[in-house]
C-alpha positions, 0 to 999 in steps of 0.5 A, a space after each residue: 446557534 444555541 443558548 450557550 453560544 449566544 451567552 458566550 458571545 454576549 448577544 444581548 440585543 434582540 436584533 443581533 439574535 435575530 441576525 444570528 438565527 437568519 445566518 444559521 437558517 442560511 447555513 441549513 438551507 445550503 446544507 439542504 441544497 447540497 443533499 445534507 452533510 453526508 451528501 455525495 462529493 466528486 473525487 479523483 485519485 492522484 499519484 504525486 510525481 506519477 508514483 507511489 500511493 494514490 491520494 484523493 483530490 476534488 476535481 473542483 469542476 476541471 474536466 480531469 481525465 485518467 492520465 492527465 497531469 495536474 498541479 495540486 496543493 499538498 501539505 508539503 507544497 505544490 506538486 505535480 500529479 497524475 490522475 489514476 482514474 476518472 472523477 467519481 462520486 462518493 459519500 462525504 462520510 467515507 472520506 478520512 480527511 477533507 478534500 483539497 482541490 486540484 489547482 489546475 490541469 498542468 500546462 506545457 510550461 508546468 511540464 517543462 518546469 517538471 523536467 527541469 526539476 528532474 535534471 536538478 535532482 540528478 545534480 543535487 544527488 551527485 553533490 549530496 553523495 560527494 558531501 556524504 563521503 566528505 563527512 564519512 556518514 554511513 548512509 546510502 542516498 537513494 533519491 532526491 525530490 525537488 518540490 514543484 515550487 522549488 521551495 524545498 528539496 527532500 533527500 531520501 536515504 537508507 541507513 542501518 541506524 541513526 545518523 547525525 546529519 546536522 552538518 550535512 543539512 547545514 552544508 546542503 542548505 548553504 549550497 542549494 539556498 532552499 529548505 532541506 529535508 533528509 528523510 530515512 526510509 526502509 529497504 522496502 520503500 527503497 525498492 518501491 522508489 528505485 523499481 526493478 523486475 521481480 523474480 516473476 519477470 514482471 515489475 515490482 508490485 511495490 512500485 507498480 500498484 501496491 498502495 501500502 505495505 502489509 506485514 509478511 511473515 515466514 508463516 505465509 510461506 510455510 502455509 503455501 508449502 513453499 521452499 524455505 530457501 531465502 533467495 526463493 521467497 525474498 524480493 529485491 529488497 531482501 524482505 519476504 515477497 509481498 505476493 505471499 499475501 495474495 493467495 494465502 487465504 486460498 491456501 488456508 481455506 484449502 488446508 481446512 478442507 483437505 486431509 493432512 499427511 498420514 490421515 486415513 481416507 477412503 478412495 474409490 479403490 479402497 481405504 489408504 493413508 495420505 502421503 502428500 497434499 497439493 493444496 493449490 491443485 486440491 489433489 491428494 496422493 494416497 497409499 492404498 492398504 490393499 496394494 502390496 507394492 506400495 503404489 501411491 495414487 493421486 485423487 482429486 479431493 472430490 473423489 475422497 470420502 472424507 467428511 472431516 479430515 482433521 478429526 480423522 488425522 487426530 484419531 490416527 495420532 491418538 491410536 499411535 500414542 496408545 
């Protein structure tokens, strides 16, 4: 405690000052015993309701193992979650916000209550869809979530624009006699919540393991020499495939090292002009100068004598302009 604090709190008595100093010493002693404020803390990853983003909680001394169902306290209230890993130590400074404790490992009664809420969610969804049609609202209901403590129901929906659902909220509140929240989400969030199989035949990345959506641009498809057919580069949500991000850096790196189309290169059979480039296999198809029948030969990048393919391509362009 500094002088300004003592002045603000009007600690004039020497005895009270001594007590304040003793209390500060005890706090410092506690911090030292824990290994400083930036000491290690135990965390465990939890997916609320077993899906979506992983949040970190303190195991609070509970023997939590990967796959265990637990009850946690969130900003929205009590919720059931599933542990995605085993408890591990991290530095306190790496945490973005204070950790909340896991309340308890879920009991059989907790699991039964969660299953009952799942049944209530289906019933609530049917009622909500009927009321949406009654009011003629241009919105599509995606999912319904009951909070574990039944103090709130959240209805997730998609819509092209803003929706005035005030009457709908009042109607639903009078039916369910609890707090109602209507939350508008995007089509990518809808795909994540609903789930399904992607064009590759596997479960959607957004519903399986993706923690957050990263922006995807058409430039990623062009850099990977993919077809610009929207049906081939779009996911179930209608947006560009999230997986275009996965190997993009490898394609960009290969594009820097490999020659461009129409660049001049030297092959084991002589000089030639690049006809096409396979970035994934790092192979280059070259039309040799001495071949009269226009034969195109494919070479590995290691077989070509090209120190700087970009300069080679640019010099060729300058000659053609002249």
